[in-house]
Each structure stands twice: as C-alpha cells, then as structure tokens.
Backbone as CSV, one residue per row, in Angstrom:
resi,resn,N_x,N_y,N_z,CA_x,CA_y,CA_z,C_x,C_y,C_z
1,MET,0.846,-1.102,-0.040,-0.053,0.056,0.006,0.820,1.187,0.203
2,PHE,2.174,1.219,0.811,2.889,2.496,0.981,4.268,2.276,0.322
3,HIS,4.266,1.324,-0.451,5.505,1.192,-0.857,5.815,1.000,-2.377
4,SER,7.006,1.647,-2.750,7.259,1.567,-4.415,8.220,0.320,-4.835
5,MET,8.651,-0.421,-3.866,9.628,-1.490,-4.050,9.103,-2.611,-3.152
6,PRO,9.164,-3.987,-3.912,8.552,-5.196,-3.044,9.256,-5.132,-1.654
7,LEU,8.506,-5.611,-0.878,8.777,-5.868,0.467,10.049,-6.777,0.805
8,PHE,9.955,-7.965,0.057,10.995,-8.732,0.367,12.354,-8.164,-0.144
9,VAL,12.495,-7.218,-1.188,13.748,-6.615,-1.429,14.091,-5.931,-0.197
10,GLN,13.286,-5.030,0.328,13.697,-4.299,1.351,14.034,-5.370,2.804
11,VAL,13.426,-6.062,2.830,13.787,-6.925,3.992,15.160,-7.488,3.698
12,LEU,15.354,-8.129,2.435,16.660,-8.640,2.199,17.817,-7.584,2.404
13,LEU,17.644,-6.352,2.036,18.667,-5.375,2.528,18.902,-5.054,3.857
14,THR,17.655,-4.979,4.462,17.913,-4.880,5.929,18.714,-6.211,6.568
15,ILE,18.431,-7.410,6.117,19.061,-8.487,6.716,20.330,-8.348,6.253
16,LEU,20.817,-7.995,5.129,22.183,-7.934,4.586,22.929,-7.075,5.533
17,SER,22.309,-5.839,5.713,23.012,-4.952,6.691,23.240,-5.385,8.049
18,LEU,22.138,-6.176,8.478,21.961,-6.601,9.872,23.271,-7.740,9.953
19,PHE,23.388,-8.604,8.897,24.582,-9.706,9.108,25.961,-8.809,9.021
20,HIS,26.135,-7.923,8.330,27.196,-6.996,8.422,27.586,-6.401,9.910
21,GLN,26.630,-5.867,10.444,26.614,-5.312,11.741,26.839,-6.381,12.671
22,SER,26.074,-7.278,12.605,26.190,-8.449,13.693,27.557,-9.187,13.789
23,ALA,28.069,-9.265,12.478,29.575,-9.785,12.446,30.537,-9.034,13.534
24,SER,30.427,-7.893,13.444,31.452,-7.129,14.130,31.037,-6.954,15.572
25,LEU,29.810,-7.063,15.887,29.302,-7.138,17.222,29.515,-8.341,17.908
26,THR,29.518,-9.455,17.038,29.763,-10.811,17.590,31.433,-11.030,18.048
27,LEU,32.327,-10.164,17.495,33.797,-10.065,17.894,33.825,-9.688,19.303
28,ALA,33.172,-8.625,19.569,33.159,-8.092,20.881,32.327,-8.746,21.955
29,GLN,31.703,-9.747,21.591,30.686,-10.321,22.370,31.478,-10.928,23.580
30,SER,30.675,-11.132,24.708,31.261,-11.987,25.688,31.296,-13.269,25.786
31,THR,31.929,-14.073,26.454,31.657,-15.416,26.496,30.351,-16.192,26.624
32,ASP,29.472,-15.485,27.090,28.106,-15.968,27.643,27.334,-16.213,26.269
33,GLU,27.324,-17.188,25.610,26.652,-17.479,24.539,25.140,-17.145,24.463
34,ASN,24.518,-17.233,25.572,23.128,-16.920,25.645,22.798,-15.405,25.934
35,ALA,23.782,-14.705,25.985,23.431,-13.286,26.172,23.228,-12.650,24.819
36,PRO,22.273,-11.855,24.801,21.654,-11.085,23.355,23.075,-10.284,22.882
37,LEU,23.080,-10.145,21.775,24.102,-9.356,21.062,24.083,-7.794,21.366
38,VAL,22.952,-7.306,21.484,22.970,-6.011,21.827,21.702,-5.818,23.220
39,PRO,21.789,-4.833,24.008,20.620,-4.681,25.000,19.442,-4.349,24.682
40,ALA,19.331,-3.711,23.574,17.876,-3.369,22.864,17.967,-2.924,21.354
41,VAL,16.857,-3.222,20.798,16.550,-2.738,19.332,15.430,-1.564,19.424
42,ILE,16.042,-0.558,18.861,15.266,0.819,18.842,15.052,1.007,17.465
43,VAL,13.776,1.434,16.987,13.450,1.480,15.665,12.812,2.760,15.043
44,PHE,12.831,3.340,14.061,12.480,4.555,13.420,11.997,4.244,12.142
45,GLY,10.646,4.883,11.545,10.567,4.560,10.164,9.170,4.512,9.725
46,ASP,8.746,3.626,8.809,7.419,3.516,8.054,6.718,2.363,8.314
47,SER,5.907,1.970,7.482,5.134,0.615,7.564,5.888,-0.613,7.613
48,ILE,7.161,-0.494,6.930,7.891,-1.793,7.164,8.184,-2.191,8.641
49,VAL,8.374,-1.316,9.283,8.888,-1.590,10.697,7.757,-1.144,11.713
50,ASP,6.603,-0.741,11.313,5.380,-0.172,12.265,4.793,-1.517,12.696
51,PRO,4.866,-1.768,14.079,4.317,-2.827,14.869,2.911,-2.710,15.332
52,GLY,2.433,-1.583,15.076,1.020,-1.169,15.499,0.888,0.406,16.222
53,ASN,1.879,1.267,15.855,1.918,2.687,16.474,0.551,3.184,15.777
54,ASN,0.428,2.978,14.291,-0.949,3.857,13.916,-2.153,3.436,14.435
55,ASN,-2.297,2.067,15.201,-3.498,2.009,16.030,-3.721,3.075,17.009
56,ALA,-2.804,3.821,17.512,-3.202,4.703,18.516,-3.331,6.038,18.018
57,ILE,-3.322,6.355,16.547,-3.677,7.704,15.925,-4.771,7.665,15.242
58,LYS,-5.324,8.848,14.779,-6.293,9.011,13.837,-5.690,9.139,12.557
59,THR,-5.784,8.084,11.775,-5.320,7.921,10.399,-5.999,6.635,9.773
60,ILE,-6.091,6.819,8.413,-6.730,5.732,7.656,-5.665,4.838,7.317
61,ALA,-4.161,4.969,7.622,-3.228,4.094,7.292,-3.190,3.106,8.482
62,LYS,-3.872,2.112,8.577,-3.836,1.330,9.736,-4.047,-0.291,9.020
63,CYS,-3.656,-1.052,9.816,-3.749,-2.485,9.424,-4.236,-3.437,10.560
64,ASN,-5.096,-3.060,11.374,-5.448,-3.699,12.660,-6.787,-4.328,12.297
65,PHE,-6.790,-4.995,11.207,-8.024,-5.674,10.925,-7.881,-7.006,9.811
66,PRO,-8.565,-7.731,9.520,-8.346,-9.082,8.760,-8.518,-8.546,7.420
67,PRO,-7.664,-9.195,6.454,-6.867,-10.387,6.456,-5.381,-9.969,7.127
68,TYR,-5.095,-8.787,7.522,-3.723,-8.656,8.089,-3.716,-9.435,9.371
69,GLY,-2.417,-9.971,9.747,-2.187,-10.855,10.642,-2.497,-12.510,10.598
70,LEU,-2.934,-12.701,9.217,-3.277,-13.998,9.081,-2.503,-15.312,9.559
71,ASP,-0.959,-14.756,9.243,-0.109,-15.681,9.746,0.833,-15.459,10.933
72,PHE,-0.028,-14.357,11.690,0.585,-14.202,13.144,-0.087,-15.192,14.031
73,ALA,0.719,-15.141,15.355,0.161,-15.977,16.405,-1.385,-15.774,16.774
74,GLY,-2.099,-16.804,16.646,-3.405,-16.515,16.852,-4.320,-15.985,15.875
75,HIS,-3.500,-15.654,14.503,-4.135,-15.304,13.341,-4.898,-13.712,13.644
76,LYS,-4.128,-13.211,14.492,-4.532,-11.863,15.009,-4.159,-10.786,14.331
77,PRO,-4.745,-9.546,13.808,-4.222,-8.560,13.075,-3.754,-7.503,14.404
78,THR,-2.384,-7.159,14.438,-1.865,-6.331,15.511,-1.517,-5.010,15.088
79,GLY,-1.834,-4.715,13.781,-1.502,-3.245,13.176,-0.159,-3.367,12.577
80,ARG,0.541,-4.572,12.390,1.767,-4.790,11.570,1.310,-4.697,9.910
81,PHE,1.995,-4.114,9.155,1.478,-4.077,7.776,1.968,-5.517,6.892
82,CYS,1.599,-6.465,7.418,1.907,-7.775,6.937,1.002,-8.805,7.560
83,ASN,1.074,-10.039,6.997,0.220,-11.072,7.699,1.010,-11.851,8.632
84,GLY,2.275,-11.595,9.049,2.872,-12.009,10.206,3.868,-11.114,11.061
85,LYS,5.068,-11.534,11.205,6.018,-10.828,11.794,6.805,-9.600,10.542
86,ILE,7.236,-8.567,11.191,7.895,-7.641,10.277,9.452,-7.738,10.606
87,PRO,10.175,-7.233,9.833,11.721,-7.261,9.912,12.143,-6.765,11.093
88,SER,11.664,-5.791,11.858,12.168,-5.574,13.266,12.051,-6.681,14.226
89,ASP,10.769,-7.403,13.978,10.718,-8.578,14.757,11.737,-9.574,14.568
90,PHE,12.074,-9.875,13.387,13.170,-10.811,13.097,14.482,-10.523,13.548
91,ILE,14.723,-9.173,13.346,16.183,-8.667,13.891,16.093,-8.662,15.298
92,ALA,15.157,-8.423,15.932,15.415,-8.474,17.480,15.184,-9.866,17.915
93,SER,14.576,-10.787,17.436,14.768,-12.172,17.647,16.175,-12.841,17.281
94,LYS,16.671,-12.394,16.239,17.986,-12.940,15.753,19.050,-12.552,16.579
95,LEU,18.756,-11.326,17.117,20.004,-10.803,18.142,19.919,-11.211,19.440
96,GLY,18.610,-12.158,19.787,18.513,-12.535,21.208,17.988,-11.732,22.076
97,VAL,17.311,-10.602,21.554,16.711,-9.697,22.177,15.425,-10.010,22.863
98,LYS,14.357,-10.091,21.961,13.065,-10.600,22.185,12.599,-10.816,21.045
99,GLY,11.406,-11.878,21.089,10.593,-12.406,19.778,9.997,-11.344,19.198
100,LEU,9.520,-10.523,19.660,8.529,-9.545,18.991,9.087,-7.937,19.606
101,LEU,9.196,-7.128,18.562,9.449,-5.599,18.926,8.136,-4.871,18.881
102,PRO,7.761,-4.349,20.193,6.481,-3.642,20.323,6.501,-2.393,19.779
103,ALA,5.273,-1.916,19.528,5.096,-0.442,19.210,5.129,0.315,20.457
104,TYR,5.897,1.524,20.514,5.806,2.213,21.540,4.571,2.891,22.111
105,LEU,3.681,3.072,21.192,2.363,3.525,21.445,1.266,2.566,21.839
106,ASP,1.856,1.323,21.915,0.717,0.039,22.472,0.316,0.328,23.715
107,ALA,-0.927,0.090,23.851,-1.825,0.650,25.261,-1.257,-0.511,26.301
108,ASN,-0.875,-1.642,25.665,-0.571,-2.990,26.728,0.946,-2.984,26.820
109,LEU,1.814,-1.976,26.498,3.004,-1.993,26.555,3.319,-1.878,28.354
110,GLU,4.244,-2.818,28.628,4.895,-2.716,30.162,5.953,-2.052,30.244
111,PRO,6.044,-1.608,31.413,7.550,-0.724,31.613,8.703,-1.509,31.388
112,GLN,8.811,-2.880,31.681,9.768,-3.724,31.450,10.177,-3.995,29.898
113,ASP,9.033,-3.639,29.193,9.213,-3.785,27.665,10.259,-2.846,27.045
114,LEU,10.232,-1.603,27.875,11.164,-0.412,27.333,12.536,-0.843,27.406
115,LEU,13.014,-1.805,28.520,14.136,-2.115,28.582,14.948,-2.656,27.512
116,THR,14.221,-3.346,26.657,14.828,-4.233,25.597,14.443,-3.662,24.125
117,GLY,14.029,-2.354,24.141,13.802,-1.713,22.985,12.236,-1.606,22.416
118,VAL,11.965,-0.497,21.633,10.554,-0.396,21.070,10.722,0.114,19.487
119,SER,9.653,0.363,18.905,9.525,0.783,17.670,8.811,2.144,17.621
120,PHE,9.262,3.154,17.277,8.495,4.524,16.905,7.890,4.549,15.563
121,ALA,8.083,3.460,14.648,7.610,3.603,13.505,6.187,3.846,13.271
122,SER,5.955,4.536,12.041,4.441,4.777,11.622,4.384,4.511,10.138
123,GLY,3.302,3.818,9.990,3.102,3.385,8.502,2.784,4.566,7.739
124,GLY,3.549,4.914,6.661,3.194,6.105,5.803,4.084,7.153,6.183
125,ALA,4.909,7.223,6.914,5.979,8.280,7.374,6.968,8.431,6.243
126,GLY,7.731,9.470,6.259,8.757,9.849,5.196,9.736,10.719,5.799
127,TYR,11.025,10.702,5.344,11.914,11.930,5.702,11.346,13.432,5.463
128,ASP,10.541,13.623,4.350,9.765,14.715,3.984,8.697,14.979,4.776
129,PRO,8.500,16.002,5.754,7.625,16.166,6.846,5.924,16.138,5.970
130,LEU,6.144,16.714,4.686,4.923,16.607,3.734,4.215,15.174,3.945
131,THR,5.202,13.931,3.788,4.767,12.589,3.528,3.766,12.346,4.804
132,SER,4.564,12.640,5.990,3.626,12.129,7.045,2.415,12.853,7.241
133,LYS,2.252,14.292,6.763,1.148,15.105,6.767,0.092,14.567,6.017
134,ILE,0.540,14.174,4.809,-0.657,13.796,3.915,-1.286,12.532,4.367
135,SER,-0.575,11.452,5.041,-1.160,10.433,5.576,-1.490,10.365,7.104
136,HIS,-1.267,11.688,7.646,-1.814,11.850,9.093,-1.275,10.895,10.015
137,VAL,0.208,10.819,9.855,0.821,9.789,10.682,2.144,10.583,11.579
138,ILE,2.648,9.483,12.157,3.761,10.220,13.019,5.026,10.442,12.076
139,SER,5.285,11.776,12.039,6.659,12.271,11.307,7.928,11.743,12.064
140,MET,8.795,11.916,11.277,10.272,11.495,11.823,10.689,12.245,13.074
141,ASN,10.211,13.758,12.857,10.557,14.638,13.902,9.938,13.996,15.229
142,ASP,8.535,13.890,14.938,7.634,13.505,16.191,8.188,12.056,16.777
143,GLN,8.603,11.303,15.723,9.258,9.901,16.308,10.450,10.131,17.180
144,LEU,11.270,11.291,16.810,12.621,11.605,17.868,11.903,12.066,19.045
145,GLU,10.803,12.881,19.039,10.121,13.483,20.245,9.928,12.344,21.201
146,LEU,9.218,11.269,20.514,8.924,10.022,21.287,10.007,9.324,21.756
147,TYR,11.117,9.378,21.137,12.357,8.697,21.569,12.943,9.484,22.864
148,LYS,12.613,10.778,22.914,13.289,11.531,24.006,12.225,11.109,25.002
149,GLU,11.077,11.161,24.997,10.167,10.629,26.173,10.582,9.370,26.522
150,TYR,10.804,8.360,25.628,11.074,6.897,25.930,12.512,6.934,26.657
151,GLN,13.344,7.931,26.541,14.488,7.857,27.284,14.382,8.354,28.639
152,GLY,13.512,9.106,28.861,12.949,9.625,29.986,12.456,8.546,30.998
153,LYS,11.556,7.900,30.375,10.879,6.753,31.009,12.107,5.595,31.302
154,LEU,13.021,5.411,30.392,13.951,4.387,30.519,14.802,4.805,31.724
155,ARG,15.116,5.972,31.921,15.962,6.427,33.194,15.124,6.194,34.426
156,THR,13.872,6.563,34.467,13.129,6.374,35.580,12.970,4.777,36.086
157,ILE,13.020,4.010,34.980,12.669,2.363,35.251,13.986,1.791,35.634
158,ALA,15.127,2.114,34.955,16.294,1.467,34.924,17.362,2.037,35.799
159,GLY,17.140,3.467,35.795,18.198,4.210,36.717,19.087,4.776,35.441
160,GLU,19.843,5.786,36.060,20.656,6.546,34.697,21.826,5.836,34.082
161,ARG,22.479,4.961,34.990,23.461,4.207,34.389,23.136,2.988,33.552
162,ARG,22.249,2.296,33.678,21.765,1.380,32.862,21.215,1.763,31.821
163,ALA,20.286,2.816,31.936,19.508,3.542,30.534,20.582,3.961,29.932
164,GLU,21.583,4.674,30.276,22.698,5.095,29.200,23.416,4.000,28.587
165,ASN,23.555,2.782,29.165,24.202,1.658,28.542,23.119,1.027,27.542
166,ILE,21.912,1.113,27.608,20.782,0.608,26.706,20.834,1.476,25.439
167,ILE,20.899,2.721,25.770,20.589,3.674,24.691,21.907,3.838,24.042
168,SER,23.194,3.701,24.588,24.486,3.979,23.840,24.996,2.532,23.047
169,LYS,24.517,1.353,23.527,24.726,0.125,22.937,23.609,-0.565,22.242
170,GLY,22.551,-0.004,22.316,21.472,-0.450,21.811,21.557,-0.431,20.121
171,LEU,20.983,-1.260,19.266,21.091,-1.265,17.953,19.571,-0.240,17.498
172,HIS,20.112,0.815,16.508,18.996,1.800,16.310,18.955,1.523,14.952
173,ILE,17.739,1.112,14.469,17.381,0.909,12.938,16.449,2.246,12.316
174,VAL,16.939,2.544,11.225,15.947,3.634,10.507,15.566,2.906,9.211
175,CYS,14.284,2.529,8.964,13.883,2.063,7.725,12.749,3.117,7.162
176,VAL,12.988,3.935,6.339,12.074,5.073,5.847,12.622,5.617,4.448
177,GLY,11.571,6.329,3.647,11.936,6.715,2.325,11.224,6.587,1.321
178,SER,10.563,5.076,1.150,9.984,4.995,0.034,8.623,5.747,-0.273
179,ASP,7.966,6.153,0.866,6.628,6.773,0.719,6.926,8.224,0.287
180,ASP,8.180,8.664,0.508,8.420,10.220,-0.001,8.451,10.189,-1.467
181,ILE,8.947,9.128,-2.178,8.895,9.070,-3.712,7.480,8.367,-4.072
182,ALA,7.136,7.375,-3.753,5.784,6.865,-4.105,4.519,7.440,-3.797
183,ASN,4.459,8.086,-2.749,3.421,8.858,-2.330,3.398,10.175,-2.576
184,THR,4.161,10.950,-1.960,4.461,12.244,-2.115,4.620,12.946,-3.323
185,TYR,5.754,12.312,-3.982,6.184,12.682,-5.105,5.357,12.360,-6.608
186,PHE,5.057,10.978,-6.654,4.334,10.420,-7.608,2.916,10.538,-7.682
187,LEU,2.368,10.422,-6.373,0.729,10.559,-6.270,0.164,11.832,-5.961
188,THR,1.053,12.778,-5.732,0.498,14.245,-5.538,1.198,14.947,-6.295
189,PRO,0.685,16.349,-6.859,1.358,17.541,-7.520,2.000,18.227,-6.575
190,LEU,2.093,17.927,-5.069,2.529,19.000,-4.148,4.023,19.307,-4.144
191,ARG,4.801,18.238,-4.530,6.099,18.440,-4.638,6.548,18.393,-6.349
192,LYS,5.936,17.567,-6.855,6.344,17.553,-8.323,6.317,18.909,-9.170
193,THR,5.507,19.671,-8.946,5.326,20.919,-9.360,6.519,21.911,-9.237
194,HIS,7.322,21.676,-8.019,8.156,22.635,-7.649,9.710,21.782,-7.852
195,TYR,9.661,20.622,-8.047,10.952,19.726,-8.218,10.915,18.817,-9.118
196,ASP,12.002,18.728,-9.801,12.148,17.335,-10.651,12.692,16.167,-9.609
197,ILE,12.856,15.005,-10.285,13.182,13.883,-9.208,14.688,14.089,-8.537
198,PRO,15.626,14.678,-9.481,17.035,14.734,-8.839,16.891,15.844,-7.677
199,SER,16.285,16.913,-7.909,16.099,18.025,-6.758,15.290,17.595,-5.534
200,TYR,14.134,16.748,-5.931,13.409,16.254,-4.882,14.350,15.303,-3.924
201,ALA,14.973,14.426,-4.722,15.992,13.435,-3.872,16.836,14.184,-3.025
202,ASN,17.443,15.534,-3.598,18.303,16.379,-2.677,17.268,16.812,-1.568
203,LEU,16.419,17.044,-1.710,15.466,17.804,-0.625,15.290,16.597,0.378
204,VAL,14.841,15.576,0.087,14.768,14.266,1.153,16.200,14.093,1.708
205,VAL,17.135,14.301,1.025,18.514,13.901,1.637,18.878,15.196,2.710
206,SER,18.187,16.279,2.452,18.411,17.212,3.277,17.711,17.037,4.622
207,TYR,16.629,16.665,4.408,15.645,16.189,5.636,16.197,15.085,6.548
208,ALA,16.768,13.959,5.762,17.309,12.981,6.315,18.526,13.380,7.041
209,SER,19.276,14.315,6.536,20.664,14.590,7.267,20.299,15.516,8.449
210,SER,19.320,16.205,8.529,18.718,16.688,9.738,18.222,15.710,10.739
211,PHE,17.597,14.661,10.431,17.084,13.512,11.156,18.250,13.104,11.914
212,PHE,19.217,12.691,11.208,20.602,12.162,11.606,21.212,12.863,12.447
213,GLU,21.400,14.220,12.075,22.156,15.369,13.135,21.721,15.128,14.622
214,ILE,20.349,15.019,14.498,20.012,14.999,16.060,20.042,13.726,16.705
215,LEU,19.975,12.466,15.849,20.088,11.214,16.354,21.591,10.733,16.439
216,ARG,22.349,11.229,15.663,23.897,10.480,15.586,24.673,10.565,16.912
217,PHE,24.485,11.609,17.780,25.127,11.590,18.980,24.533,10.637,20.159
218,GLN,23.497,9.952,19.701,22.728,9.019,20.880,23.286,7.538,20.571
219,PRO,23.020,6.813,19.417,23.274,5.465,19.159,24.789,5.311,18.904
220,LYS,25.223,4.167,19.398,26.395,3.685,18.890,26.430,2.783,17.922
221,ASP,25.339,2.210,17.333,25.284,1.246,16.417,23.798,1.424,15.804
222,ALA,23.926,1.734,14.519,22.857,2.031,13.517,22.645,1.315,12.252
223,VAL,21.574,0.477,12.094,21.003,-0.006,10.748,20.345,0.961,9.940
224,VAL,20.760,1.365,8.917,20.024,2.624,8.128,19.612,1.918,6.666
225,GLN,18.239,1.953,6.447,17.709,1.472,5.151,16.970,2.718,4.546
226,GLU,17.686,3.304,3.672,16.929,4.268,2.597,16.554,3.768,1.572
227,SER,15.249,3.265,1.737,14.816,2.501,0.361,14.510,3.333,-0.878
228,TRP,14.336,4.666,-0.381,14.035,5.457,-1.870,15.325,5.566,-2.671
229,LYS,16.395,5.356,-2.100,17.869,5.352,-2.852,18.212,4.003,-3.300
230,PHE,17.238,2.854,-2.864,17.402,1.480,-3.024,18.917,1.201,-2.711
231,GLN,19.157,1.408,-1.383,20.510,0.799,-0.941,20.375,0.895,0.485
232,SER,21.338,-0.082,1.189,21.246,-0.052,2.547,22.549,0.022,3.137
233,TYR,22.891,0.647,4.043,24.117,0.576,4.730,24.318,0.612,6.191
234,VAL,25.430,0.689,6.854,25.518,0.351,8.125,26.477,1.744,8.594
235,ILE,26.053,2.460,9.708,26.685,3.587,10.443,27.190,2.908,11.784
236,ALA,28.473,3.184,12.004,28.886,2.581,13.394,29.331,3.991,14.108
C-alpha cells in the first residue's frame, strides 16, 4: 500500500545490513553465548517496521483488521503491515533480544518492555514532513520526540547508568523513505510541481541529514535502510 519496491527486497537489504553489523558485534561479544548481542533494538521508520503505532492515532493508514495478521500467532491483526512478523521482529529475535519488538504507543506496553527496545515507526511516514502530513501519521521529527520521552521513562525504570548503557549500545534501526517518492512525489502534485526527481531527492537527503544530525550523537550502532535510494548501509 505504501511502498514503491517489493517488501522482500527491502527485507533482504535490511538482513544484509544486519549480518554485516552482527559480525562486528559478535567479535566483541562476551563468552556468555546466551547473552543478547545488543541490550535493545530501537526502531524509527514507516510501515515496514511499524508494529502497530498507527493503531493509536487518527489515520486511515492502519492494518489492525483481517486479513492482516493471518499468519501471526493466533491469526490476529496487530497493526503490522503484513500477515505476520515484520523485519524488526526478526532482527530483535535474531539478536537474542526478544521475539517481537512492540510499538511504543501500544496501550498494553509494560514498563519492562522498554528495557529491550521499542519501535516508534509509523506506516506512511517519510523523511519529508509533507509525507507524514498527507497520511496523518507520526513524522520522523515526532518519532524523535517520542524517543526522547522513551529515554526519560527508561531512566526512571532502569536508573541513569543502565539507561545510558541501553541507549548507547542498543541497535538503532531507521527504515524509511519509499513513501516520499511513491506517495508524496508521484501520487500528488505537491512536490512534483516544484521539484524534478533529482532536486526532490536532494530535498529528502537534506531532511534525512537533519534527522541523523539529531540522532547521531545518541546511538552507538545503527542500521539505516534508505529504500528511496534502493540501498542499505551501516553507520557505526
């Protein structure tokens, strides 16, 4: 619904990035083979990694109804934009953190869930603020605000020292960008009348740069999937 490229391609790109990052993490891993590779997984982005945040906001961009969730445990729709698990669930599980990565806005979220990470992603979001505005979803800037709120809660629950360790050593994933091109540029005249594709790409890059400028001093490890550029890379 919200993507310009097949989901399996985006999943593959994310997994390839994960393997690259996981290899370096494993080298520094302790001798405890049962210990998770990272203390937490923290996610920003769009519907590819939204486990249900859109359930909590007023938007038509929702998937909390059948047939979504057909292959999920209990065949229950959760708000994930697929039939079962999404890439962030597989990544959290693969790293030994937890089986499912919850939505930060999930009404059933327990305080202890915050210790191992959450997703702030919102289906329909983009680097371009107009993309999120069109779909009435959580913008990337608002996701950063939720992240700041999350850090405050984390410090209250875990204490300053442990919270700092979770934030600094947690794996931060950003998966967003396809809706900027697929929806905002090609499906509306709002950007197309003022930008050709190269100049709009530059605009999106400027928004992305601003996002990472705010985020970059926080995480130690980050997997970044910029699907609008059809590439994936790791920031260490």
